[in-house]
Each structure stands twice: as structure tokens, then as C-alpha cells.
C-alpha positions as CSV (number, residue, x, y, z in Angstrom):
1,M,19.4,-93.7,61.7
2,I,16.2,-91.7,62.6
3,V,15.6,-88.6,60.3
4,D,13.0,-86.5,62.1
5,L,11.5,-84.0,59.7
6,R,8.2,-83.5,61.6
7,S,9.1,-80.0,62.8
8,D,12.0,-77.8,63.8
9,T,10.7,-78.1,67.4
10,V,12.1,-81.7,67.7
11,T,15.7,-80.6,68.2
12,T,17.3,-81.6,71.5
13,P,19.6,-79.2,73.5
14,T,23.2,-79.1,72.4
15,P,25.9,-80.0,74.9
16,E,26.7,-76.3,75.3
17,M,23.0,-75.6,76.1
18,R,22.9,-78.4,78.7
19,R,26.0,-76.9,80.4
20,A,24.6,-73.4,80.4
21,M,21.3,-74.7,81.8
22,S,23.0,-76.6,84.6
23,E,25.2,-73.6,85.5
24,A,22.5,-70.9,85.1
25,V,22.2,-68.3,87.9
26,V,18.5,-68.1,88.7
27,G,16.0,-66.2,90.8
28,D,12.3,-65.8,91.0
29,D,11.2,-64.4,87.6
30,V,7.7,-63.5,88.8
31,Y,9.4,-61.0,91.1
32,G,11.7,-60.0,88.1
33,E,14.7,-61.4,90.0
34,D,16.0,-64.1,87.6
35,P,19.2,-62.6,86.2
36,T,19.4,-65.1,83.3
37,V,15.9,-64.3,82.2
38,N,16.6,-60.6,82.5
39,E,19.7,-61.1,80.4
40,L,17.8,-62.9,77.7
41,Q,15.0,-60.3,77.6
42,A,17.5,-57.4,77.4
43,E,19.6,-59.1,74.7
44,A,16.5,-60.0,72.6
45,A,15.3,-56.4,72.8
46,R,18.7,-55.1,71.7
47,T,19.1,-57.6,68.9
48,L,15.7,-56.9,67.4
49,G,15.6,-53.2,68.1
50,F,12.8,-52.9,70.7
51,E,12.7,-51.2,74.1
52,A,11.8,-54.4,76.0
53,A,11.0,-58.1,75.8
54,L,9.2,-60.7,77.9
55,F,10.1,-64.4,78.0
56,M,7.3,-67.0,77.8
57,P,6.9,-70.7,77.4
58,S,5.6,-70.7,73.9
59,G,4.8,-68.7,70.7
60,S,1.1,-69.3,71.1
61,M,1.3,-67.6,74.5
62,T,3.3,-64.6,73.1
63,N,0.9,-64.2,70.2
64,Q,-2.2,-64.4,72.4
65,V,-0.8,-62.0,75.0
66,A,0.0,-59.5,72.2
67,I,-3.6,-59.8,70.9
68,A,-5.0,-59.3,74.5
69,V,-2.9,-56.2,75.0
70,H,-3.6,-54.6,71.6
71,T,-7.4,-55.2,71.3
72,G,-10.7,-54.7,73.1
73,R,-13.5,-57.3,73.3
74,G,-15.7,-57.5,70.2
75,E,-13.0,-56.2,67.9
76,E,-11.5,-58.0,64.8
77,V,-8.0,-59.1,64.1
78,I,-7.1,-58.7,60.4
79,C,-4.8,-61.5,59.4
80,A,-3.8,-63.6,56.4
81,E,-5.6,-66.7,55.4
82,G,-4.0,-69.7,57.1
83,S,-2.5,-67.7,60.0
84,H,-1.1,-69.6,62.9
85,I,-2.9,-67.4,65.4
86,Y,-6.2,-68.8,64.0
87,E,-5.4,-72.3,62.6
88,W,-3.2,-73.6,65.5
89,E,-3.9,-71.6,68.6
90,L,-7.2,-73.3,69.6
91,G,-9.6,-70.3,69.2
92,M,-7.8,-68.4,72.0
93,M,-8.3,-65.0,70.4
94,A,-12.0,-65.5,70.9
95,A,-11.9,-67.5,74.2
96,F,-9.4,-65.2,75.9
97,S,-9.5,-61.8,74.3
98,G,-13.1,-61.9,72.9
99,V,-12.0,-61.0,69.4
100,V,-12.5,-62.6,66.0
101,P,-10.4,-62.9,62.9
102,R,-11.1,-61.2,59.6
103,F,-9.1,-62.9,56.9
104,V,-7.5,-61.4,53.8
105,P,-6.2,-63.4,50.8
106,A,-2.5,-64.3,51.0
107,P,-1.1,-66.0,47.9
108,L,2.1,-67.7,49.1
109,G,1.5,-66.2,52.5
110,V,1.8,-62.6,51.3
111,P,-1.2,-60.4,51.8
112,D,-1.8,-57.4,49.5
113,P,-1.7,-54.1,51.4
114,D,-4.8,-53.0,49.4
115,D,-6.7,-56.0,50.7
116,V,-5.6,-55.2,54.2
117,R,-6.9,-51.7,53.8
118,L,-10.2,-52.9,52.5
119,A,-10.6,-55.3,55.5
120,V,-10.5,-52.4,58.0
121,R,-13.8,-51.7,59.7
122,H,-14.8,-48.5,61.6
123,S,-18.5,-48.7,61.1
124,V,-20.8,-48.7,64.1
125,H,-22.7,-51.5,62.4
126,Q,-19.8,-53.9,62.3
127,S,-17.1,-55.3,64.6
128,P,-14.4,-52.6,64.6
129,S,-10.8,-53.5,63.6
130,G,-8.5,-53.7,66.6
131,L,-5.3,-55.1,65.2
132,I,-3.5,-56.2,62.0
133,S,-1.3,-59.3,62.4
134,L,1.2,-60.8,59.9
135,E,3.1,-64.0,60.0
136,N,6.7,-64.2,58.7
137,T,7.6,-66.8,57.7
138,H,4.1,-68.1,56.9
139,N,3.9,-71.7,58.1
140,K,0.9,-73.0,56.3
141,A,1.9,-71.4,53.0
142,G,5.1,-73.4,53.2
143,G,7.5,-71.3,55.2
144,T,7.2,-68.4,52.8
145,V,8.7,-64.9,53.3
146,I,6.9,-61.6,53.2
147,P,9.1,-59.0,51.4
148,L,10.2,-55.9,53.3
149,N,8.3,-53.5,51.0
150,V,5.0,-55.3,51.6
151,M,5.5,-55.2,55.4
152,H,6.3,-51.5,55.3
153,A,3.3,-50.9,53.1
154,I,1.0,-52.7,55.5
155,R,2.5,-50.6,58.4
156,G,1.5,-47.6,56.3
157,V,-2.1,-48.9,56.3
158,A,-1.9,-49.5,60.1
159,D,-0.7,-46.0,60.7
160,A,-3.4,-44.4,58.4
161,E,-6.1,-46.4,60.1
162,G,-4.8,-46.0,63.7
163,L,-4.2,-49.7,64.3
164,P,-1.4,-51.6,65.9
165,L,0.6,-54.0,63.8
166,H,1.8,-57.3,65.3
167,L,4.2,-59.9,63.8
168,D,3.9,-63.6,64.5
169,G,7.6,-64.1,64.0
170,A,7.9,-67.7,65.1
171,R,10.4,-68.2,62.3
172,V,11.3,-64.6,61.6
173,F,15.0,-65.3,61.8
174,N,14.4,-67.7,58.9
175,A,12.9,-64.8,57.0
176,A,15.9,-62.6,57.8
177,A,18.2,-65.3,56.5
178,A,16.2,-65.8,53.3
179,L,16.1,-62.0,52.7
180,N,19.8,-61.7,53.6
181,V,19.2,-58.7,55.9
182,D,19.6,-58.0,59.6
183,I,16.8,-59.2,61.8
184,A,16.1,-55.7,63.0
185,E,15.3,-54.7,59.5
186,V,12.6,-57.4,59.2
187,V,10.8,-56.5,62.4
188,R,11.2,-52.7,62.1
189,P,7.6,-52.1,60.8
190,F,5.9,-53.7,63.8
191,H,4.6,-52.5,67.1
192,S,5.1,-55.9,68.7
193,V,6.8,-59.1,67.6
194,S,6.6,-62.7,68.9
195,V,9.8,-64.8,68.3
196,C,10.2,-68.5,69.0
197,L,13.5,-69.6,70.3
198,S,12.5,-73.3,70.2
199,K,12.0,-73.6,66.4
200,G,14.8,-72.9,63.9
201,L,17.1,-71.4,66.6
202,G,17.1,-74.7,68.5
203,A,16.3,-73.9,72.1
204,P,14.4,-76.6,74.0
205,V,11.6,-74.2,75.3
206,G,10.6,-70.6,75.0
207,S,9.6,-67.5,73.0
208,V,9.9,-63.8,73.6
209,L,7.4,-61.0,73.0
210,L,8.9,-57.6,72.1
211,G,7.5,-54.1,72.2
212,T,7.7,-50.8,74.0
213,R,8.3,-50.8,77.8
214,D,4.6,-49.9,78.4
215,F,3.4,-52.7,76.1
216,I,5.6,-55.2,77.9
217,R,4.4,-53.9,81.3
218,R,0.9,-54.6,80.3
219,A,1.8,-58.0,78.8
220,H,3.1,-59.1,82.2
221,R,-0.5,-59.2,83.5
222,Y,-1.8,-61.3,80.6
223,R,1.2,-63.7,80.9
224,K,0.3,-64.2,84.6
225,M,-3.3,-64.8,83.7
226,L,-2.3,-67.5,81.3
227,G,-0.2,-69.2,83.9
228,G,3.1,-68.0,82.5
229,G,4.9,-67.2,85.8
230,M,7.8,-69.7,85.5
231,R,9.7,-68.7,88.7
232,Q,13.4,-70.0,88.3
233,A,13.1,-69.9,84.5
234,G,16.7,-69.0,84.0
235,I,17.4,-72.6,83.5
236,L,15.4,-72.4,80.3
237,A,16.6,-68.8,79.4
238,A,20.2,-70.0,79.5
239,A,19.5,-72.3,76.5
240,G,17.5,-69.5,74.9
241,L,20.5,-67.1,75.0
242,I,22.7,-69.6,73.2
243,A,19.9,-70.2,70.6
244,L,19.6,-66.4,70.1
245,R,23.3,-65.9,69.7
246,E,24.3,-69.0,67.6
247,G,21.1,-70.2,66.0
248,P,20.7,-67.6,63.2
249,A,24.1,-68.4,61.6
250,R,22.9,-72.0,60.9
251,L,19.7,-71.2,59.1
252,A,21.1,-70.7,55.6
253,E,22.3,-74.3,55.7
254,D,18.9,-75.5,56.8
255,H,17.4,-73.6,53.8
256,R,20.0,-75.2,51.4
257,R,19.2,-78.7,52.6
258,T,15.5,-78.0,52.4
259,R,15.8,-76.8,48.8
260,E,17.9,-79.9,47.9
261,L,15.2,-82.2,49.4
262,A,12.4,-80.3,47.6
263,V,14.1,-80.6,44.2
264,A,14.8,-84.3,44.8
265,L,11.1,-84.9,45.6
266,L,9.9,-82.9,42.6
267,D,12.3,-84.8,40.3
268,A,11.0,-88.1,41.7
269,G,7.4,-87.2,40.8
270,Y,6.1,-85.6,44.0
271,D,3.6,-82.8,43.9
272,V,5.8,-80.0,45.3
273,N,5.4,-76.2,44.6
274,L,9.0,-75.1,44.5
275,A,7.9,-71.4,44.6
276,A,6.7,-72.0,48.1
277,V,10.0,-73.6,49.3
278,Q,11.7,-70.5,50.5
279,T,13.1,-71.4,53.9
280,N,13.0,-74.7,55.9
281,I,9.5,-76.1,55.2
282,I,8.2,-78.3,52.3
283,Y,4.6,-79.2,51.8
284,V,3.7,-82.2,49.5
285,N,0.3,-83.1,48.2
286,M,-0.4,-86.8,48.1
287,P,-3.2,-89.3,48.6
288,E,-3.4,-91.3,51.9
289,A,-1.0,-89.0,53.6
290,Q,-1.3,-90.6,57.0
291,L,-0.6,-94.1,55.7
292,Q,2.4,-92.9,53.7
293,V,3.8,-91.1,56.7
294,G,3.5,-94.3,58.7
295,A,5.3,-96.3,56.0
296,W,8.2,-93.9,56.0
297,E,8.5,-94.0,59.8
298,Q,9.0,-97.7,59.6
299,Q,12.1,-96.9,57.5
300,G,13.3,-94.2,60.0
301,V,12.1,-91.1,58.3
302,R,9.5,-89.0,60.2
303,A,7.2,-86.4,58.6
304,S,3.8,-84.8,59.6
305,A,0.5,-85.6,57.9
306,L,-1.5,-82.4,58.1
307,G,-4.8,-83.6,56.7
308,P,-5.7,-86.5,54.4
309,T,-3.7,-85.2,51.4
310,S,-0.9,-83.0,52.8
311,V,2.5,-83.9,54.2
312,R,4.9,-81.4,55.8
313,F,8.7,-81.7,56.1
314,V,10.6,-79.3,58.2
315,L,14.4,-79.2,58.4
316,H,16.6,-78.0,61.3
317,H,20.1,-77.7,62.5
318,Q,20.3,-81.4,63.6
319,I,19.6,-82.6,60.1
320,T,23.0,-83.2,58.5
321,D,23.9,-84.0,54.9
322,E,24.0,-87.6,55.9
323,H,20.4,-87.4,57.3
324,L,19.4,-85.6,54.1
325,A,20.8,-88.3,51.9
326,R,19.0,-91.0,53.9
327,A,15.7,-89.1,53.6
328,I,16.0,-88.7,49.9
329,E,16.8,-92.4,49.6
330,V,13.7,-93.5,51.5
331,L,11.3,-90.9,50.1
332,T,12.2,-91.4,46.5
333,K,12.2,-95.2,46.6
334,Q,8.5,-95.5,45.9
335,V,6.6,-92.3,45.0
336,P,2.9,-92.3,45.9
337,V,0.6,-92.0,42.8
338,A,-1.7,-89.1,42.9
């Protein structure tokens, strides 16, 4: 048995997804003529409460297109420390849009609205602020959730300062499950939202960017510039529709198993911050992380070493209780000494 906890992107298409992909009605999406892509975009917009949506290959692309639409060259993007748009998107905000980040502290991934307000720049002597961007859930903080009241308070800052507010919602459905509210409530404060279909929701490929019709019209240009014209993309969108419709209902079980694994690791002596285990991600501090990950893989349990002393485990819908039991058995057999 292989227990793959490297990411929730490692899931394979379900039989239902494969059937839908093989039977998808397709057309040329660059001309706006793929009916399955159009259906996915319309359904995503309805589900999350936006005017329009645009299907793209990845969350990095949706984030970077959003930044390009919202900002002008030489501006700053205010974002939380450890944000994916900076840490894992290869400097594209600078390379593509000509903007730079301005970080605010974010304990457990949650920035203080007052810190966001203090980060805003309008002086002629400094790079002006062009965008505020949040991440919910916050990957690097441990899959942590930004509370609704904090997001609304930061929207208040954005409105007062005349700035757009973007959400990197790669795992925003996980946030909705953890908060036990409808997804539309979580994304309501934002001018634009990026949502991954290929993480917790289980699609093989794809993300959607949501916003007003005018915002999405402008986003089309930047998607094209980044090579995102996928032609008969309905084959992928068909799986994305199933992920959007059926994936959210499974997330609470992912969170339950994640908590069980985190408690087992903590009880066994691992350095785990349970306060950060809020959704489907666990970070563990340990020495020789890469060597330890290699040793576990030989026993059929896969994890990700993110640096010399950090290991990440991510659970998903293809991790069953049997997989969980096997992971606990392997991981607690010999605990690394700090």
C-alpha cells in the first residue's frame, strides 16, 4: 500500500470523472465555443456568487492574471508573510506585472487589519499600493483559516484606501468546510478570487478565476499572454464540474483524518503545532527532513520535505481510514529526535 501525503494534488481522476472526460462535448475555447468550459465557468460563478469566471490550467496562473489585471507597473501588492503568490510562484508578480510584494505579519496565516492599513502607501516617494491579496486557507502557515470578520475588516481597509482585494483561494472550499458556512459567504468580501479545482476538490487539472464581467474580460488577455488558450479544454472542464459539485462534501472527512494524524504524531513525540492544524495540512519540525522523508517512502508513506527541518503532510479524498492507519503505524514506529 502506498500512502501519498505529499499534496492534495496527487489524486487521480475518479471513474466518474474519466467517463465525463471521455464523453465531454467540446469546442474551441479560445473562440469561447467550448460548451463544457462555458458550463464550468457559469456554474463556478453562480456557486461562489460572482458575475463571471475564467478557466485556467493552474492556480498560479489565475493568481498572476488577477495581479496583472488589478495593478500597474511599479506598484506594491500587500500580502501576508509566506503567501503562495510570493513563495511559490517564481517571482512572476515582478517578472510579468512589474510589481513587488509588501508583507504584513500573519500569525497562523491571519493578518491584522490594522497592519494591512499601515502597509498601504500613497506617497509620491514610495511605490504605491496597487492591491491587497489574502490567502485562505494559508498553505505555509499550515492550512489555517482566516475568520470571516477579519476578511470583512480587511475589505473595509481596501474600500477606505481605494484598493482592490484579491483572494488566493486555492483551498477556499476547505476554509468554508472548517468555518461551516456556504462558500459564497467566505468569498463575499473579495473583488476577485482564484479557486483550485485540482487540490482538495480532486480534479486532475485546472483552476478558475472569478470576478465581474469586465474583470474577466480583461483577464482573458492576460491568460492568452501566459499561454492559457487551451482550445478543446472541455475534456478537462468536465472533470472540473464533478469536482466542483461533489468535492466540497468530502472535505470534512479529510479534515477529520488530518486531525487524527496530527494528534497521533504529537502523542508520539513529533513537534506539531495543533493550533495550526485546522484543515487538511500538517507541518512537522524535525532534523534531517529529507533523509526522514526518504526512509518513510521506502515503507510506502510519502511526504514532502520543505526545507532541511520541515515536513508537510497533506490529506485528500483518496486517503481512507485504512491509509491513515498505515501512515500512523509507519510514522510513529521510530520518531526522529530533535
